[in-house]
N, C-alpha and C positions, 0 to 999 in steps of 0.2 A: 684073713690077712695072708699075704704071699709069704714065701720064705724070706728069712732075714737077708737083707741086703748087706754085704760086706765091702767096705770101702778101703782101699789101700791108698793111705796118704803119705806121700813122699816130700820131704822138705830138705833143704840144705841148711837149715838153722839148727843150732844145737838144742833149742827149746821148740819142739815141734807142736806144742800145744797151740790150739787156735779156737777162737770163740765158735767159728762155724762148725768145727768138728764136734763140739760140745752139743750144738743143735742136732747135728746128725744123730748122735747117741741118744739124745731125748726123744727123737721120733722112731727109734728102735733100730737103727743101722748099727752094724758092727763096724768098728773102726780099728784098723791096724796102722800104726804110725811108725815111721823111721825117718831118721835125719841122714841117713846114708844112702845115696842113689844106687850104689852098687848093691847094697842089701835089698832095696826095693825092687830091683830086677830079679834077685834070686827069690824073693817072697812071691812076686807075681808067677814065677816059673812053678813053684812048689804049691802054692795056695789055689786050688782049683775053685774055691768058693768065692773068689773075688768077683765082685759085680762091676765095679768101676774103680778107676784110679784117679786120685785128685793129686795134682802137683801144686805145691805152693808156688805163688806168683814169682817168688824170687828165683825160681828154677826156669824162668822163661828165657833166658838168654841162650846162647849157643849150647852150653852143657845141658840145658833143659830140653832143647830140641834134640840133641843126641840121645838124651835119656828116653824121651817120648818115642823116638824111632826104634829104640831097642826094645821098649815095652810093646810097641805095636807088632814087632816081629814075633814076639813070644806069644802074645794073645791078641790077635787081630779083631776078635769079637768083643772085647772088653772097651768101653768108652773110657777115653783119657781126657780129663778136663783140667783146665788151669783154674785155680781158686784165686780171684783177685778182687780187690776192693771195688773196682769198676770194671764193667764188662767192656771188651775191646773187639772190635771187628776183624782185625788182622791177626788172630791167634795163629801160631804155627800150624801148617797142614797136617803135621803128624799127630795133632790133638783134635778133639771134637768141639773145642771152643773154650772161650774164657767166661766163666760165670762168676757173678758176684755170690757171696755167702747166701743171701736171701734166695735167689734164684735156685741155686743148687740145692738148697734145703727143701724148697717147695717141690722141685722136680723129684727128688728122691722120696719125699712124703707121698707124692702121687703114686709112684712105683710100688709103695708098700700097700696101697689101698686099691688101686686101679689098674688098667692096663698101661703098659710103658709109654712114656712121652717121647716122641722122636723129634729132634730138632731143637 
């Protein structure tokens, strides 16, 4: 098994719990959550163990685009994904896509056991 995958989950909801995050924890991912986008930027800056950033789908309006651009400037090597109920093709260019919970979980599970999935 590879090193633990650490996911930084950023939401703009007071309750940042999400069933998809519980699934990620079940497959062995570490999950750090914040409901404060400014704190999310700071966490990414100081946490070198972050493997991927997951933005809650409600953060995908202009504030979410600005947030993803800030995150990309700090760590251009870290994938930034929108977590949404349905995948969309027109995700903001500053993200690596919009993934449904099921697809995100399977992609990260694959990372835990095999070579990374690209695309």
